[in-house]
Every structure is written in C-alpha cells, then in structure tokens.
MARTOR-735390 format. One record per atom (N, C-alpha, C, O): residue in three letters; residue number from 0; x, y, z. Coordinates in steps of 0.001 Angstrom, whole numbers, padded with zeros to 6 digits. Atoms other than C-alpha are relative to their C-alpha. Example, Ala and Ser with C-alpha at 12.3 -4.5 7.8 and 13.67 -1.06 7.14 Angstrom:
2
SITE kedren rotor       x       y       z
SITE    ALA     0  000890 -001190  000000
SITE    ALA     0  012300 -004500  007800
SITE    ALA     0  000900  001200  000000
SITE    ALA     0  001936  001181  000665
SITE    SER     1 -000820 -001190 -000060
SITE    SER     1  013670 -001060  007140
SITE    SER     1 -000770  001090  000730
SITE    SER     1 -000261  002198  000899
// end
This chain:
88
SITE kedren rotor       x       y       z
SITE    MET     0  000584  001289  000307
SITE    MET     0  210071  083438  173315
SITE    MET     0  000901 -001092  000553
SITE    MET     0  002110 -001084  000322
SITE    LYS     1 -000769  001109 -000566
SITE    LYS     1  211149  080294  175166
SITE    LYS     1 -000273 -001262 -000783
SITE    LYS     1 -001415 -001543 -001147
SITE    SER     2  000131  001282  000696
SITE    SER     2  211772  077003  173433
SITE    SER     2 -000210 -001103  001015
SITE    SER     2  000382 -001090  002094
SITE    GLU     3  000205  001181 -000831
SITE    GLU     3  210527  073782  174934
SITE    GLU     3  001124 -000991 -000254
SITE    GLU     3  001705 -001014 -001339
SITE    LYS     4 -000992  001048  000144
SITE    LYS     4  212948  070933  175528
SITE    LYS     4 -000529 -001062 -000961
SITE    LYS     4 -001644 -001554 -000790
SITE    ALA     5  000417  001002  000986
SITE    ALA     5  212785  068521  172591
SITE    ALA     5  000330 -001410  000473
SITE    ALA     5  001342 -001625  001140
SITE    GLY     6 -000292  001414 -000253
SITE    GLY     6  212567  064751  172975
SITE    GLY     6 -000162 -000393  001449
SITE    GLY     6 -000689  000359  002269
SITE    THR     7  000088  000531 -001348
SITE    THR     7  212787  062617  176067
SITE    THR     7  001373  000049  000652
SITE    THR     7  002397  000100 -000029
SITE    THR     8 -001250 -000016 -000739
SITE    THR     8  215416  062666  178762
SITE    THR     8  000621 -001386 -000015
SITE    THR     8 -000056 -002382  000240
SITE    ILE     9 -000726  001261 -000055
SITE    ILE     9  218055  059961  178503
SITE    ILE     9  001211  000165  000894
SITE    ILE     9  001636  001282  001189
SITE    SER    10 -001163 -000022 -000871
SITE    SER    10  220960  059062  180680
SITE    SER    10  001190  000610 -000725
SITE    SER    10  001395  000373 -001915
SITE    GLU    11 -001206 -000590  000555
SITE    GLU    11  224134  061045  180126
SITE    GLU    11  001224 -000903  000209
SITE    GLU    11  002307 -000611 -000298
SITE    ALA    12 -001108  000897 -000293
SITE    ALA    12  226292  058166  181364
SITE    ALA    12  000429 -000748 -001262
SITE    ALA    12 -000400 -001159 -002074
SITE    LYS    13 -000534  000754  001137
SITE    LYS    13  228560  056499  178825
SITE    LYS    13 -000305 -001483  000196
SITE    LYS    13 -000094 -002034  001277
SITE    THR    14  000348  001426 -000054
SITE    THR    14  227413  052960  178025
SITE    THR    14  000642 -000706 -001171
SITE    THR    14  000449 -000307 -002319
SITE    GLU    15 -000578  000786  001085
SITE    GLU    15  229401  050415  176044
SITE    GLU    15  000438 -001366  000514
SITE    GLU    15  000677 -001555  001706
SITE    ILE    16 -000559  001312 -000293
SITE    ILE    16  230497  046802  175931
SITE    ILE    16  001507  000121 -000194
SITE    ILE    16  001967  000483 -001277
SITE    THR    17 -001449 -000175  000075
SITE    THR    17  234227  046796  176708
SITE    THR    17  000753 -001290 -000290
SITE    THR    17  001907 -001260 -000715
SITE    ASN    18 -000692  001266  000242
SITE    ASN    18  235004  043085  176411
SITE    ASN    18 -001039 -001117 -000144
SITE    ASN    18 -002107 -001084  000467
SITE    ILE    19  000800  001215  000151
SITE    ILE    19  233511  039784  175301
SITE    ILE    19  000970 -001167  000103
SITE    ILE    19  001973 -001211 -000609
SITE    SER    20 -000866  001166 -000146
SITE    SER    20  235047  036501  176443
SITE    SER    20 -000846 -001266 -000124
SITE    SER    20 -002047 -001195 -000385
SITE    SER    21  000736  001267  000046
SITE    SER    21  234087  032837  176456
SITE    SER    21 -000854 -000195  001252
SITE    SER    21 -001632 -001146  001325
SITE    HIS    22  000741  000112 -001259
SITE    HIS    22  232630  033416  179948
SITE    HIS    22 -001124  001033  000157
SITE    HIS    22 -002060  000818  000927
SITE    GLY    23  001010 -001027 -000140
SITE    GLY    23  230587  036595  179515
SITE    GLY    23  000424  001306 -000663
SITE    GLY    23  001383  001359 -001433
SITE    ILE    24 -000302 -001316  000569
SITE    ILE    24  230564  040262  178609
SITE    ILE    24  000197  001012  001130
SITE    ILE    24 -000289  000823  002245
SITE    TRP    25 -000213 -001089 -000936
SITE    TRP    25  231697  043438  180361
SITE    TRP    25 -000709  001228 -000525
SITE    TRP    25 -000501  001645 -001664
SITE    LEU    26  000765 -001208  000319
SITE    LEU    26  229385  046448  180359
SITE    LEU    26  000577  001161  000790
SITE    LEU    26  000667  001103  002016
SITE    PHE    27 -000492 -001210 -000644
SITE    PHE    27  230847  049875  181086
SITE    PHE    27 -001144  000994  000042
SITE    PHE    27 -001745  001306 -000986
SITE    TYR    28  001093 -000942 -000171
SITE    TYR    28  228305  052317  182510
SITE    TYR    28  000290  000915  001187
SITE    TYR    28  000640  000445  002270
SITE    ASP    29 -000138 -000978 -001083
SITE    ASP    29  228589  055486  184576
SITE    ASP    29  001312 -000184  000771
SITE    ASP    29  001326 -000217  002002
SITE    SER    30 -001358  000116 -000560
SITE    SER    30  232344  055069  185164
SITE    SER    30  000266 -001295  000760
SITE    SER    30  001247 -001380  001499
SITE    LYS    31 -000218  001302 -000639
SITE    LYS    31  231977  051464  186398
SITE    LYS    31 -000170 -001096 -001034
SITE    LYS    31 -000867 -000924 -002034
SITE    GLU    32  000094  001135  000903
SITE    GLU    32  232362  048097  184718
SITE    GLU    32 -000687 -001153  000710
SITE    GLU    32 -000397 -001447  001869
SITE    TYR    33  000781  001106 -000546
SITE    TYR    33  229969  045183  185257
SITE    TYR    33  000195 -001228 -000864
SITE    TYR    33  000177 -001138 -002092
SITE    PHE    34 -000162  001252  000716
SITE    PHE    34  230515  041544  184318
SITE    PHE    34 -001337 -000721 -000050
SITE    PHE    34 -001996 -000890  000976
SITE    LEU    35  001231  000757  000191
SITE    LEU    35  227547  039641  182885
SITE    LEU    35  000378 -001400 -000475
SITE    LEU    35  000576 -001607 -001672
SITE    PRO    36 -000388  001355  000398
SITE    PRO    36  228417  035920  182929
SITE    PRO    36 -001120 -000675 -000794
SITE    PRO    36 -002300 -000460 -000519
SITE    PHE    37  000975  000661  000862
SITE    PHE    37  226697  033776  180298
SITE    PHE    37 -000946 -000924  000769
SITE    PHE    37 -002099 -001091  000370
SITE    ASP    38  000892  000890 -000742
SITE    ASP    38  225328  031358  182908
SITE    ASP    38 -001138  000755  000674
SITE    ASP    38 -002178  000163  000962
SITE    GLN    39  001061 -000808 -000591
SITE    GLN    39  223302  034216  184431
SITE    GLN    39 -000711  000901 -001030
SITE    GLN    39 -001825  001369 -000794
SITE    PHE    40  000556 -000835  001070
SITE    PHE    40  222694  036181  181199
SITE    PHE    40  000169 -000740 -001335
SITE    PHE    40  000962 -000323 -002178
SITE    PRO    41 -000214  000905  001136
SITE    PRO    41  222331  033441  178539
SITE    PRO    41 -000324  000589 -001377
SITE    PRO    41  000092  000031 -002392
SITE    TRP    42  000396 -000590  001281
SITE    TRP    42  220892  035712  175828
SITE    TRP    42  001193  000435 -000827
SITE    TRP    42  001099  000529 -002051
SITE    PHE    43 -001181 -000524  000696
SITE    PHE    43  224389  036938  174959
SITE    PHE    43  000951 -001079 -000492
SITE    PHE    43  001789 -000806 -001352
SITE    GLU    44 -000969  001061  000295
SITE    GLU    44  226202  033585  174691
SITE    GLU    44  000040 -000380 -001480
SITE    GLU    44  001126 -000545 -002036
SITE    LYS    45  000053  000415  001406
SITE    LYS    45  225057  032650  171168
SITE    LYS    45 -000155  001185 -000964
SITE    LYS    45 -000210  001001 -002180
SITE    ALA    46  000162 -001195  000834
SITE    ALA    46  224671  036239  169923
SITE    ALA    46  001301  000331 -000715
SITE    ALA    46  002388  000007 -000235
SITE    ASN    47 -001221 -000417  000678
SITE    ASN    47  227070  037633  167381
SITE    ASN    47  000512  001313  000612
SITE    ASN    47 -000210  001998  001336
SITE    ILE    48 -000655 -001165 -000619
SITE    ILE    48  229461  040435  168312
SITE    ILE    48 -000773  001292 -000287
SITE    ILE    48 -000956  002119  000606
SITE    LYS    49  000733 -001216  000366
SITE    LYS    49  227513  043109  166436
SITE    LYS    49 -001259  000153  000851
SITE    LYS    49 -001587  001260  001278
SITE    GLU    50  001225 -000047 -000807
SITE    GLU    50  224326  042211  168341
SITE    GLU    50  000295  000371  001455
SITE    GLU    50 -000453  001129  002073
SITE    VAL    51 -000364 -000287 -001384
SITE    VAL    51  226078  042332  171721
SITE    VAL    51  000479  001447  000157
SITE    VAL    51  000156  002108  001144
SITE    LEU    52 -000534 -001359 -000075
SITE    LEU    52  227849  045617  170991
SITE    LEU    52 -001076  001070 -000161
SITE    LEU    52 -000884  002210  000264
SITE    ASN    53  001076 -000962  000228
SITE    ASN    53  224575  047295  169996
SITE    ASN    53 -000878  000118  001245
SITE    ASN    53 -001971 -000446  001307
SITE    VAL    54  000730 -000204 -001251
SITE    VAL    54  223464  048361  173484
SITE    VAL    54 -000413  001469  000097
SITE    VAL    54  000351  002378 -000226
SITE    GLU    55  000536 -001339 -000186
SITE    GLU    55  221293  051361  174219
SITE    GLU    55 -000279  000228  001479
SITE    GLU    55 -000441 -000721  002247
SITE    ASN    56  000287 -000396 -001384
SITE    ASN    56  220676  053239  177464
SITE    ASN    56 -001194  000960 -000041
SITE    ASN    56 -001019  002172  000086
SITE    PRO    57  001165 -000860  000204
SITE    PRO    57  217086  054511  177040
SITE    PRO    57 -000392  000841  001215
SITE    PRO    57 -001028  001883  001062
SITE    SER    58  000244 -000779 -001208
SITE    SER    58  216815  055700  180644
SITE    SER    58  001035 -000392  001043
SITE    SER    58  001771 -001363  000867
SITE    GLN    59 -001004  000244 -001028
SITE    GLN    59  218903  055814  183784
SITE    GLN    59 -000087 -001433  000522
SITE    GLN    59 -001160 -001910  000892
SITE    ASP    60 -000139  001367 -000518
SITE    ASP    60  220103  052340  184847
SITE    ASP    60 -000791 -001041 -000780
SITE    ASP    60 -001098 -002109 -000249
SITE    HIS    61  000761  000913  000853
SITE    HIS    61  218222  050677  181978
SITE    HIS    61  000760 -000210 -001294
SITE    HIS    61  001215  000749 -001918
SITE    PHE    62 -000754  000350  001200
SITE    PHE    62  219874  048863  179082
SITE    PHE    62 -000868 -000819 -000932
SITE    PHE    62 -001667 -001647 -000496
SITE    TYR    63  000791  000710  000996
SITE    TYR    63  218384  047575  175865
SITE    TYR    63  000878 -000393 -001171
SITE    TYR    63  001590  000435 -001738
SITE    TRP    64 -000688  000534  001167
SITE    TRP    64  219889  045370  173170
SITE    TRP    64 -001085 -000249 -001059
SITE    TRP    64 -001724 -001301 -001030
SITE    PRO    65  001109  000118  000963
SITE    PRO    65  217470  045935  170221
SITE    PRO    65  000120 -001204 -000930
SITE    PRO    65 -000898 -001793 -001293
SITE    ASP    66 -000175  001143  000895
SITE    ASP    66  218956  043212  168010
SITE    ASP    66 -000339 -001324  000680
SITE    ASP    66 -000662 -002308  000015
SITE    LEU    67  000287  001213 -000773
SITE    LEU    67  218405  040660  170789
SITE    LEU    67 -001326  000092  000744
SITE    LEU    67 -001783 -000896  001320
SITE    ASP    68  001220 -000277 -000751
SITE    ASP    68  215244  042198  172278
SITE    ASP    68  000175 -000353  001474
SITE    ASP    68 -000662 -001027  002074
SITE    VAL    69 -000319  000238 -001411
SITE    VAL    69  216860  042086  175735
SITE    VAL    69 -000022  001340  000729
SITE    VAL    69  000645  002295  000331
SITE    ASP    70  000080 -001152 -000884
SITE    ASP    70  215972  044625  178428
SITE    ASP    70  000542 -000406  001352
SITE    ASP    70  000131 -001428  001902
SITE    LEU    71 -000519  000275 -001341
SITE    LEU    71  217952  044730  181668
SITE    LEU    71  000087  001287  000791
SITE    LEU    71  000404  002347  000251
SITE    HIS    72 -000177 -001114 -000918
SITE    HIS    72  217935  047027  184651
SITE    HIS    72  001316 -000228  000742
SITE    HIS    72  001721 -001373  000945
SITE    LEU    73 -001280  000116 -000678
SITE    LEU    73  221193  047750  186472
SITE    LEU    73 -000094 -000875  001244
SITE    LEU    73  000846 -001610  001547
SITE    ASP    74  000135  000822 -001210
SITE    ASP    74  219856  046116  189646
SITE    ASP    74  000047 -001488 -000333
SITE    ASP    74  000579 -002276  000450
SITE    SER    75 -000047  001422  000369
SITE    SER    75  219404  042808  187795
SITE    SER    75  001414 -000429 -000385
SITE    SER    75  001740 -001614 -000318
SITE    ILE    76 -001398  000301  000310
SITE    ILE    76  223046  043018  186703
SITE    ILE    76  000805 -000092  001291
SITE    ILE    76  001627 -000993  001460
SITE    LYS    77 -000710  000002 -001281
SITE    LYS    77  224315  043867  190183
SITE    LYS    77 -000437 -001150  000917
SITE    LYS    77  000369 -001683  001679
SITE    ASN    78  000562  001012 -000912
SITE    ASN    78  222048  041334  191931
SITE    ASN    78 -000794 -001058 -000779
SITE    ASN    78 -002009 -001158 -000603
SITE    PRO    79  000746  000964  000828
SITE    PRO    79  221160  038531  189480
SITE    PRO    79 -000743 -001059  000810
SITE    PRO    79 -001706 -001647  000318
SITE    GLU    80  000681  000985 -000834
SITE    GLU    80  220172  036235  192366
SITE    GLU    80 -001424  000448  000360
SITE    GLU    80 -002265 -000390  000686
SITE    LYS    81  001345 -000515 -000279
SITE    LYS    81  217128  038488  192952
SITE    LYS    81 -000943 -000171 -001208
SITE    LYS    81 -002155  000003 -001086
SITE    TYR    82  000761  000127  001237
SITE    TYR    82  215997  037851  189352
SITE    TYR    82  000308 -001338 -000677
SITE    TYR    82  000935 -001365 -001736
SITE    PRO    83 -000338  001308  000563
SITE    PRO    83  216210  034099  188715
SITE    PRO    83 -000641 -000221 -001372
SITE    PRO    83 -001746  000251 -001640
SITE    LEU    84  000526  000379  001300
SITE    LEU    84  215746  032787  185198
SITE    LEU    84 -000971 -001153  000203
SITE    LEU    84 -000600 -002194  000747
SITE    ILE    85  001018  001027 -000175
SITE    ILE    85  212534  030787  185146
SITE    ILE    85 -000567 -000347 -001370
SITE    ILE    85 -000993  000531 -002120
SITE    SER    86  000543  000452  001265
SITE    SER    86  211425  028713  182201
SITE    SER    86 -001091 -001028  000264
SITE    SER    86 -000949 -001894  001128
SITE    LYS    87  001099  000955 -000185
SITE    LYS    87  208143  026835  181895
SITE    LYS    87 -000103 -000907 -001197
SITE    LYS    87 -000968 -001782 -001235
// end
C-alpha cells in the first residue's frame, strides 16, 4: 500500500526577517539577504515588529505577511522599479 503525499508543496528555503532599521527591513531567503526600503515597501514602515517578523513562504519565491495582508513575489523585491506603487 502506498501513501499519498499530504498537503501542498511549500518552499524548503529558510525565510526570516534578519534586521529592521529606520530605513527598511532585511529578508533572508534561500541563502541570500534582500533589503526592502520603506520608500519602496511602505506597508512595513508603521507596522509593529511582531507583524513584520511574521512572514510566511507559501510557495517558491512568494512571501506573505498575514498580519499586514501583504503579498510579495521575489521579483518585486529584486526589481521594485518594475512594480511601481500606484494610488488613485
């Protein structure tokens, strides 16, 4: 008898916030660190530490902060100029 794989596949890469400063946050993912400056990622600037530290990696190269309802893809972190913030 063979057992089926339970649940959904998630990334095996380690994901965590390694630093928070007055300028932005540092996200460690897949053995690399990425800086998210507040001027390009404003959702984190007024958030409390617990909210920022609570980051999930639901799929490869995808990050979710459930307390802030923020979803980001790694490409938007690496290339924020391709994803301008637009407000109406």
